[in-house]
C-alpha positions in Angstrom: -1.8 12.9 43.2 -0.6 9.4 42.2 2.5 8.0 43.9 4.3 7.8 40.6 4.2 11.6 40.4 6.1 11.8 43.7 8.9 9.7 42.3 9.1 10.8 38.6 8.7 14.4 37.5 7.4 14.1 34.0 7.2 17.8 34.3 9.4 19.5 36.9 6.8 22.2 37.3 5.0 19.8 39.5 7.7 20.4 42.1 6.1 23.7 43.0 3.1 21.7 44.2 5.2 19.6 46.5 6.8 22.3 48.5 6.0 21.6 52.2 3.0 23.6 53.4 3.6 26.4 55.8 3.5 30.2 56.1 5.7 32.3 53.8 8.6 33.9 55.6 11.5 36.2 54.7 14.7 34.4 53.9 16.4 36.0 57.0 13.9 34.2 59.3 15.2 30.8 58.1 18.3 31.2 60.3 16.4 31.5 63.7 15.8 28.6 66.1 14.2 27.8 69.4 16.6 27.1 72.4 16.6 23.4 73.5 15.7 24.4 77.0 12.5 26.1 75.8 11.6 23.0 73.8 12.2 20.7 76.8 9.9 22.8 79.0 7.2 22.6 76.4 7.7 18.8 76.0 7.5 18.3 79.8 4.2 20.2 79.8 2.7 17.7 77.3 4.2 14.6 79.0 2.8 15.7 82.4 -0.6 16.6 81.0 -0.9 13.2 79.2 0.1 11.1 82.1 -2.2 12.9 84.5 -5.0 12.3 82.0 -4.3 8.5 82.1 -1.7 7.8 79.4 0.6 4.9 80.0 3.0 6.2 77.4 3.5 9.5 75.7 5.9 11.0 73.1 6.0 14.6 72.0 7.5 16.0 68.8 8.2 19.7 68.6 9.0 20.6 65.0 10.0 23.6 63.0 10.1 22.6 59.3 11.8 25.1 56.9 12.1 25.0 53.2 13.3 27.1 50.3 12.3 26.4 46.8 13.7 28.1 43.7 12.6 27.3 40.1 14.0 28.7 36.9 13.0 28.3 33.3 15.5 29.1 30.5 17.2 32.3 31.6 14.5 33.5 34.0 13.6 33.0 37.7 10.0 31.7 37.9 9.5 31.4 41.6 11.2 31.6 45.0 9.4 30.4 48.1 10.6 30.4 51.8 8.2 28.5 54.1 8.0 27.7 57.8 5.7 25.2 59.6 5.9 24.9 63.4 4.0 23.1 66.1 3.7 20.2 68.4 2.4 16.6 67.9 1.5 14.4 70.8 1.1 10.7 70.6 -0.1 8.6 73.6 -1.1 5.1 74.5 -4.0 4.8 76.9 -6.0 1.6 77.7 -3.8 -0.1 75.1 -4.7 2.1 72.2 -3.0 5.0 70.3 -4.3 8.6 70.4 -2.7 11.5 68.5 -3.3 15.3 68.5 -1.4 18.3 67.2 -1.4 22.0 67.6 0.3 25.1 66.3 -0.5 26.8 69.6 3.0 26.7 71.2 1.8 28.1 74.6 1.8 25.8 77.7 -2.0 25.7 77.7 -2.2 24.9 74.0 0.2 22.0 74.3 -1.4 20.6 77.5 -4.8 20.7 75.7 -3.4 18.8 72.8 -2.0 16.1 75.1 -5.4 15.8 76.9 -7.1 15.6 73.5 -4.7 12.8 72.4 -5.6 10.8 75.6 -9.3 11.3 74.9 -8.9 10.0 71.4 -7.0 6.9 72.7 -9.7 6.1 75.2 -12.3 6.3 72.4 -10.1 4.1 70.1 -9.7 1.5 72.9 -13.4 0.7 72.8 -12.9 -0.7 69.3 -9.4 -2.2 69.5 -9.2 -6.0 69.7 -5.5 -6.2 70.8 -3.5 -3.7 72.9 -0.5 -1.9 71.3 2.8 -3.6 72.1 5.8 -1.3 72.0 9.3 -2.8 71.8 11.4 -1.5 74.7 13.5 1.6 74.3 16.0 2.8 76.9 15.7 6.6 77.4 18.9 8.4 76.4 18.4 11.6 78.4 19.3 14.9 76.7 21.2 14.4 73.4 21.6 16.2 70.1 22.3 15.2 66.6 22.8 17.3 63.4 23.5 16.6 59.8 27.2 17.2 59.3 27.1 20.1 56.9 29.9 22.4 55.8 27.8 25.2 54.3 24.3 26.0 55.5 22.0 26.6 52.6 20.1 29.1 54.6 23.1 31.5 54.8 23.7 31.4 51.0 22.2 34.4 49.2 19.2 33.6 47.0 20.8 35.5 44.1 23.8 33.2 44.2 21.6 30.1 43.9 19.4 31.6 41.2 22.5 32.6 39.2 23.8 29.0 39.4 20.5 27.5 38.1 20.4 30.0 35.3 24.0 29.3 34.4 23.1 25.6 34.2 20.1 26.4 32.0 22.3 28.5 29.7 24.9 25.7 29.4 22.2 23.2 28.4 20.7 25.6 25.8 24.1 26.4 24.4 24.7 22.7 23.8 21.6 21.6 22.1 18.5 22.0 24.4 15.7 24.3 23.3 14.2 24.5 26.7 15.6 24.1 30.2 14.0 24.1 33.6 16.0 23.7 36.9 15.0 23.7 40.5 16.6 23.8 44.0 14.8 22.2 46.9 16.3 22.9 50.3 14.9 21.6 53.6 15.8 22.0 57.3 13.9 20.0 59.9 14.4 21.1 63.5 12.9 18.2 65.4 12.7 17.8 69.1 11.5 14.5 70.5 10.7 13.7 74.1 9.0 10.6 75.7 8.0 9.1 79.0 10.9 6.6 78.3 13.2 9.4 79.4 14.5 10.8 76.1 15.0 14.4 75.1 16.4 14.3 71.6 17.2 17.5 69.6 17.9 17.0 65.9 18.8 19.4 63.1 18.4 17.7 59.7 19.4 19.2 56.4 18.6 18.0 52.9 19.0 19.3 49.3 18.2 18.5 45.7 18.9 20.3 42.4 16.9 18.6 39.6 16.6 19.9 36.1 15.2 18.9 32.7 16.7 19.6 29.3 14.4 19.4 26.3 15.4 19.3 22.6 12.9 19.8 19.8 13.1 18.8 16.1 11.2 21.8 14.7 10.5 20.1 11.3 8.7 17.2 12.8 7.7 18.5 16.2 9.4 15.6 17.9 11.0 16.3 21.2 13.2 14.4 23.7 14.3 15.2 27.2 17.1 14.3 29.6 16.9 15.0 33.3 19.9 15.7 35.6 21.9 12.9 37.0 22.3 14.4 40.5 21.1 12.7 43.7 19.1 14.3 46.4 21.3 14.3 49.5 21.4 14.8 53.2 24.1 17.4 53.0 24.6 21.1 53.0 25.1 23.5 50.1 28.7 22.3 49.7 27.2 19.5 47.6 26.9 22.1 44.8 30.5 23.2 45.2 31.8 20.9 42.5 35.2 19.3 43.0 37.1 17.4 40.2 37.9 14.4 42.5 34.2 13.8 42.9 33.6 13.4 39.2 33.7 9.9 37.6 33.0 8.6 34.2 30.3 6.1 33.3 31.5 3.0 31.5 32.8 4.0 28.1 32.8 7.6 29.1 29.2 8.1 28.0 28.3 10.4 30.9 29.9 12.2 33.8 28.7 10.9 37.2 29.1 12.4 40.7 29.8 11.2 44.2 30.3 13.6 47.0 29.6 16.9 45.1 27.8 17.8 42.0 28.6 20.0 39.0 25.1 21.1 37.8 26.5 23.2 35.0 28.6 20.4 33.5 25.7 18.0 33.8 23.3 20.5 32.2 25.7 21.0 29.3 25.8 17.2 28.8 22.0 17.0 29.1 21.6 19.5 26.3 23.8 17.4 24.1 22.1 14.1 25.1 18.6 15.4 24.6 19.5 16.5 21.0 21.2 13.2 20.3 18.1 11.4 21.4 16.2 12.9 18.5 18.2 10.8 16.1 19.0 7.8 18.3 18.3 4.3 17.0 15.1 2.8 18.2 15.8 -0.4 20.2 15.0 -3.8 18.7 12.9 -5.7 21.2 14.3 -8.9 22.6 16.4 -10.5 25.4 19.4 -8.5 26.5 22.0 -8.5 29.3 21.4 -5.2 31.1 24.1 -3.2 32.8 22.4 -0.8 35.2 24.2 2.2 36.8 23.4 3.3 40.4 21.7 6.4 39.0 19.2 4.0 37.4 19.1 1.1 39.8 18.1 3.1 42.9 14.5 3.4 41.6 14.3 -0.3 40.8 15.5 -1.1 44.3 13.0 1.3 45.8 10.0 -0.2 44.0 10.7 -4.0 44.1 12.7 -4.3 47.3 12.0 -1.2 49.5 8.2 -1.2 49.3 7.5 -4.9 49.4 9.6 -5.3 52.6 7.7 -2.6 54.5 6.1 -4.7 57.2 2.8 -2.9 57.2 2.4 -3.7 53.5 3.4 -7.3 54.1 0.7 -7.6 56.8 -1.9 -5.8 54.6 -2.3 -2.9 57.0 -1.1 -0.4 54.3 -1.8 -0.3 50.5 -1.9 3.4 49.6 0.4 4.5 46.7 2.3 1.3 46.4 -0.1 -1.6 47.1 0.7 -4.5 49.4 3.4 -7.1 49.0 4.2 -10.5 47.5 6.9 -11.0 50.1 4.5 -12.4 52.7 5.3 -13.7 56.2 5.2 -17.3 55.2 8.0 -16.7 52.7 10.2 -15.1 55.4 9.3 -17.8 58.0 10.5 -20.5 55.6 14.0 -19.0 55.9 14.7 -20.2 52.3 12.7 -17.9 50.1 14.9 -17.0 47.1 14.5 -13.3 46.4 17.6 -13.2 44.1 20.9 -14.7 43.2 23.4 -15.6 45.9 25.5 -12.5 45.2 22.5 -10.3 46.0 22.7 -8.7 49.4 20.4 -5.9 50.2 20.4 -4.0 53.5 18.5 -1.3 55.2 19.9 1.6 57.2 19.4 5.2 58.4 23.1 5.8 59.2 24.9 6.2 55.8 26.5 9.6 55.8 25.1 12.0 53.2 22.0 9.9 52.6 18.5 11.3 52.8 17.5 8.8 55.5 20.5 9.6 57.8 19.4 10.7 61.2 20.5 9.9 64.8 17.2 8.8 66.0 13.8 8.1 64.4 10.5 9.7 65.3 10.0 7.2 68.1 13.3 8.0 69.8 15.0 4.8 68.5 18.7 5.1 67.8 19.1 4.3 64.1 21.2 1.4 62.7 21.8 -1.0 59.8 20.3 -4.5 59.2 20.0 -7.1 56.5 16.9 -7.6 54.4 18.2 -9.9 51.7 21.2 -12.0 52.6 22.9 -14.2 50.0 19.7 -13.9 47.9 17.4 -15.1 50.8 14.7 -12.9 52.4 15.7 -12.6 56.0 14.0 -9.5 57.4 11.6 -6.6 56.9 11.4 -2.9 58.1 9.7 -2.6 61.5 8.7 0.0 64.0 8.3 -0.3 67.8 4.7 -1.6 67.6 5.5 -4.0 64.8 8.8 -5.6 66.1 7.1 -8.3 68.1 5.2 -9.6 65.0 8.5 -10.8 63.5 10.2 -11.8 66.7 12.4 -8.7 66.9 13.4 -7.5 70.4 13.8 -3.9 69.3 12.6 -1.5 66.6 14.5 -1.1 63.4 14.3 2.7 63.9 12.3 3.5 60.8 9.3 5.5 62.1 8.8 8.8 60.5 6.3 11.7 60.2 6.6 14.3 57.6 5.4 17.1 59.9 4.7 17.9 63.6 1.0 17.8 62.6 1.1 14.2 61.3 1.4 11.0 63.2 4.6 8.9 62.8 4.4 5.5 61.2 6.5 3.0 59.4 8.5 4.6 56.5 11.1 3.1 54.3 14.7 3.6 55.5 17.6 3.6 53.0 17.5 0.2 51.2 20.7 -0.5 49.3 22.4 -3.2 47.3 25.8 -4.1 48.8 28.8 -3.8 46.5 30.3 -6.8 44.9 33.0 -8.7 46.8 35.3 -9.2 43.8 37.2 -6.4 42.2 35.3 -5.2 39.2 34.9 -1.9 37.4 32.1 -0.9 35.0 34.5 -0.9 32.1 35.6 -4.4 33.0 32.0 -5.5 33.3 31.2 -4.3 29.7 33.9 -6.5 28.3 32.0 -9.7 29.3 28.7 -8.7 27.6 28.1 -9.8 24.1 24.6 -8.4 23.5 23.4 -5.9 26.1 22.1 -2.4 26.9 23.7 0.1 29.4 21.2 2.2 31.2 22.1 5.4 33.1 19.6 7.5 35.0 16.0 6.8 36.2 12.9 7.1 34.1 9.2 6.1 34.1 8.1 2.9 35.6 5.1 0.7 36.2 4.6 -2.0 38.8 1.7 -4.1 40.1 0.0 -3.8 43.4 2.0 -6.7 44.8 5.4 -5.1 43.8 6.1 -8.1 41.6 5.6 -7.6 37.9 7.2 -4.4 36.6 8.5 -2.3 33.8 11.2 0.3 34.0 12.6 2.9 31.6 15.6 5.3 32.1 17.4 8.4 30.9 20.2 7.2 28.7 20.5 3.9 26.8 23.5 2.6 25.0 24.0 -0.6 22.9 26.6 -3.0 24.1 27.9 -5.3 21.4 30.8 -7.8 21.7 32.1 -6.2 24.9 32.0 -2.6 23.7 29.6 0.3 24.3 28.2 1.6 21.0 25.5 3.9 19.8 22.8 5.6 21.8 19.4 3.8 21.8 15.9 5.1 22.4 12.4 3.7 23.3 13.9 1.3 25.8 12.1 -0.3 28.7 12.6 -3.7 30.4 10.1 -6.0 31.9 10.4 -8.8 34.6 9.1 -9.9 37.9 11.0 -9.2 41.1 12.3 -12.7 41.7 13.3 -13.3 38.1 15.1 -9.9 37.9 17.2 -10.3 41.1 17.9 -14.0 40.3 19.4 -12.9 37.0 21.9 -10.7 38.7 25.3 -12.1 37.6 27.8 -9.4 38.6 28.1 -6.4 40.8 30.9 -3.9 40.7 33.0 -3.4 43.8 32.8 -0.6 46.4 34.8 1.9 44.3 31.6 2.3 42.1 29.1 2.4 45.0 27.0 5.5 45.2 23.4 6.6 46.1 20.4 7.9 44.4 17.0 8.6 46.0 13.6 10.1 46.2 12.8 13.5 47.7 9.1 12.9 47.5 8.0 9.4 48.4 4.3 9.2 49.1 2.6 6.8 51.5 -0.4 6.7 53.8 -3.9 8.1 54.1 -4.0 11.0 54.6 -0.8 11.0 52.5 2.6 11.8 53.9 5.8 12.5 52.0 9.1 10.9 53.0 12.7 11.0 51.8 14.9 8.0 51.1 18.2 7.1 49.5 19.2 3.8 47.8 22.8 2.8 47.0 24.4 0.3 44.7 27.3 -0.3 42.4 26.7 -0.9 38.7 25.2 -4.3 38.3 24.6 -6.8 35.5 21.3 -8.7 34.9 21.3 -11.5 32.3 18.5 -12.3 29.7 16.1 -9.5 30.6 13.1 -8.8 28.3 13.4 -5.4 26.6 10.5 -3.8 24.8 10.2 -0.9 22.4 8.0 1.7 24.0 7.3 3.5 20.7 5.8 0.4 18.9 2.1 0.0 18.9 0.7 -3.3 20.1 -1.6 -5.2 17.6 
């Protein structure tokens, strides 16, 4: 499956293919858990077996990964799946090389055997390794626990209640112009226990949720159809995210759409999507040319993901990783110069795994490193990358950035993107005020299709909703819009960013990387931002 499929559901039916693998279980079994003391005993078994076999370092991840997936089409429930995957992954260093093994046998003998197998693999790898692994130091934290701060556990909410909500959203969209509706609910709970020879025993309980949908309207006379996806964000929250509250609704510039902050009204958004999909059928096709673009956070998150998030992954920069997203134009020589201009001076992009409610928010990463925030682009200049324990020394860092992640107990942890976000503007500015300064522009809300080269440099992005801006006012809906630029030109053209009142996060629930491939989750925040003189093409026009 191509990486683009992970990020953009051209058909939400693909979601059923992306549900984490595991055995099917009854919904009632989702609420069970293993006591921390039992997990510690199993971890000590692996640590002791690995060190006795010759490992100089060992970490153990005991995982129970739970998911519930519900999909509906129109007024019918199509599928409900509850899955569980549980087991132990053991990573070691022996003779300066990594070894990894995993098992679903949760007995003491099974775990000890996996630890010894990991050491044997490390010894074999050491014969071919030119340089020993160098791990940045981590101080053991003893026994600690961290949990996503949820108010309502999705596992305790009846499936019927969730299915009824999705069907109500579908009905709202169909009553307001859509001919077809499909909605889904992804819910994930990761019970992750980490232990290492550094002296850490970390018990984490992570919750995530996403409720995407797609509304499609059809012109029966011509057969033409148009779609509009939901404007919700995947979140690191509980089911309370779907308990809509009026104070969490905001209006896009000019009132063209309702947007959401800390909770989401899927029925209201579906109703608007049915209307918007129908309007798209008769919307004016864009005239190609140069425009000032006004990009909402619901759109800009994907652009940030592709042309900042991926090219600043250190393994891509070094050429160690190219799967799904290529390598990177932001090479070490550019960072070493300390003056490489990534964007305009007002552009500040930071990485973190601590923003509450974000997909990346955890207490500790999968190497036992306490998570934090750090700058990547400062005043438009490239100042840092994303690094794990074994990469930190390459860029002169004394500690890991805490962005190591594995998507399962059965897969080895490696460098994965943290939240990467555009800092809010420092001057007071609202989206409606931003519009007033634009003479010829386009306002884009929501993410769409995209294309980007293997160096994460030249790109093209679409969106969900497009509106003409003329002489400081938002006008008619447009269609067939995509913009093209290269990463430096694009961020250098950023002329204004709304303040923190407009800042919010979007994100990807299925970000693919690696070989064998793993899926990660990540959020990206921003305020509405303006980019001057960007080339806009008409995607419906034939070339030549």
